[in-house]
N, C-alpha and C positions, 0 to 999 in steps of 0.2 A: 605314516604307518604307526599304529598303536603299539606301545611297548607291552609285551606280555606281563601280567602281574606276577609277583613272586608268590610262591606256594608256602604256606605255613600250616603246621599241624599243631593243634592245641588239645591236650588231653584234660579230662575233667572240665570240659567246656560248657557244661550244663548249669553251672552255678558259680557264685563267688568270684574269685580271682580269675579262674579260667574263662568264665563268661565275659568278664570285663575286658580281659586281654584280647579275646577273640573279637569282640566288638571293636576294639581299638585297631586291631590289625585290618579288619574289614574296612573301616573308615579310612585307613591309610592306603587302600588299594590292593591289599593282598587278597589272593584266593585262599580261603581258610577251611581246612578240614576239621570239623568239629567231632571229637571223639569223647565218648563217655558211656556209662552203662545204660542211661535212660534216654530213649529216643525222644520222648515227649519234651524233656528239658532241652535237649539239643535243638529241637525244632523251635522251641521258644526263643533260644538264643538267636537263631537265624531270623526269626520274625522281628525281634527287637532291633536288628540291624537295618530295618527298613529297606530302601532300595539297594543298599550294600549287600543285603542278604542273598542277592542273586549269585554272589561269589562264595557263598557258604555251602559246603558239602557235608551232609550229616552221615556219619558212619558209626553207629552204635558199637561200642567195643568195651570189653572187660580187659583192662590192661594186665590183670593178673594171669590171664590165659595166654600162653605162648602162641597157640594156634590162632587165636583171635587177633593178636597183634600182628602175626605174619600176614593174615588175610587183610588187615587194615592197610599194611604197606603194599600188598599186592594190588589193592584197589587204587592206591595213590600211583603206583608204578604204571598200571595199565591205563588209567584215565588222565593222569596229569604228567606222567613221565619223569617227575623230579620232585624234590622237596628242598626248600631253601632254609626253612626255620622249623625246628621242633621245640615246642615249649612243653617240657615235662612238668605238668602241673597236678595231675591226678593224685589225690591223697585223701586220707581219712584221719580224723582226730582220734582221741582216746579219752574215755571217761576218766575223771579224776579220782583214781582209787589208789590205795597204797600198793607198792610194788609187790608185796607178798600176796596180794589178792588178785593179781592179774592172771587170767587163765592162759594156757598155752594157745588155745583157739583164738583168743583175742590178740595175743602177741603175733601169731602167724598172719592174721588178717591184716594187721597194720603193716607188717614187714612185706607181705605179698603186694599190697597196693602201693605203698610209698616208695619202696626200694626196688623190689623185683620188677614191678611195672615200669619204673623209670629205666631200669637196665634193659628190659626187653625192647622198649621203644628205641633206646639209644643204639642197641645192637642192630636193629633193622634199619634205623636211619643211617648208620655207618655203611651198611651194605649198599643202600641206594645212593647215598651221597658219593661213595667211592666210584660207582660205575656210571653215574650220570654225567652229561656234558652240557655246560661246563661242570667240572668236578667240584665237589665240596659243598659246604653248607654250615649252618650254625645250630648248635643245641644250647638251649637255655633251661637250666634246672631250677625249679622252685624249691629253694631251701627253706630257711626259717631262722628267726632269732634263736630257735631251739637247736640250730646247727652249731651254736656257740655255747649257750648256757641253758639248762633245763628249767622248767617250772616244776613245782612239787607234783608228785604223783603222775609223771608223764614218761615213764621209762620207754614204752614201745615207740611213741612218737619221736622222742628225743634221740633214741638210738638210730632210728631210720634217717633222721635229718643230719646227724653227724656222718652217717654212712653216705648220704647224698654228696656231702663235701668230698669224700674220697672218690666217689664215682665221677664227680666233676673234674677233679684233678687228673685222674687216670684217663678220662675221655679226652681232656685237653692235650695230654701228652701223646696218646695213641693217635689222635686225629691230626696232629701237627703235620705229619708226612703226607697226608692225603687231603689237605686243605679243609679240614673240619675244625671250626673254632667252637669251644665249649666254655660257657660261663654259668654263673649261679647268682640268683637274686635272693637275698635273705630279707624277709618281710616281717615287720613287727607291728602287730595289732591293726592290720588292714580291716576296714569295716565290712564284714560279711556276716552271713547267718551264723557262722562258726564262732565269731567273736562278739556277738551281741551281748552275751552275759558279762563281758569284761566291763562294760559301762556301768553295771550295777554292783559288781564285786566279784573278785577272783582271788583264790588263795595265793598268798605271797610266801617267800622263802621262810619268813619268820613264823608262819602259821596263821597269821591274821588274814582277814579278808579286806580287800580294798578295791575301789573302782580304778580303772585304768583308761587313759584317753585312747581314742581310735583314730586311725589314719584314713583319709579319703582315698578310695580306690583309684581315683584319677592319677594320683602321684605314682602308684604302682604301674599303671598302664603306660605312663610316659617313660618310666625307667625301662620297661621291657621293650617298648618301641625304639628307644635309643639303642639298646643293645642289639636288637634285631636288625636295625638299619645300618650298622657299621659294615664297611667293606671287610672281606675276609682276612686282610692283612692287619686288621686291628681287632682287639678283643678286650672285653671287660671280664676278667676271670671271676671277680666277686664284687657285688655291690649290696649295700644294706640300705633299706628304705624303711623308716619306722616313725611312729608318732614321737615327737620330740620329748614329751614329758612322760613317756612310759618308763617304768622302773626296770630298765635294762642295764644301763651303766650303773655299776655298783651292786648288781645281783651277787649275793654271796659274800 
């Protein structure tokens, strides 16, 4: 008798780290719910999975919208009846501008996506994981090197990633009694569309511009798959995966 595949939800699955992790989970045998704002990009992710794409379920969702997130989890509850892994990955970057020039609208857009979106998905995952049988599940938050130290001109992004660390710790504590494990992966310079410019030059803390090495996404995927595959009595609260020669150690 075939063993039912585990169910994973990946937010921001239409590009970058989210797409790569979704493809990795599909290749590992998971059924993966692909969430993101753009249906066409989510469909592209499913197509890139080849035959594994049969286990991909596309659910266009704006994670900043509480009702949209509720509907996303209602879809999971009604069609799949459970969720084993949530990868809170959806996020937006920030233009490199001085702090005093950041608009309130820009600040709120970053906070709404990077932090409130992760909270809304975590809250709904708690509700489903608590009631499903077997009870429990795993939540993996995509933090960042910026959850530890900032880049210049990155206040909104850095503030949300520091806050994600707090959400991870609070979720791990509150989830303990109901068999929900929560951990965070802090990634440095993974090679995506967002980090392409790092290879040609990015502002350093000193004010000068310098190129930085990039990390192959394969290593990020392997780390997330390791975290996702652990039994619920084991957890990786925090893991950092970064390009070895990026200027992280010694920042500041």
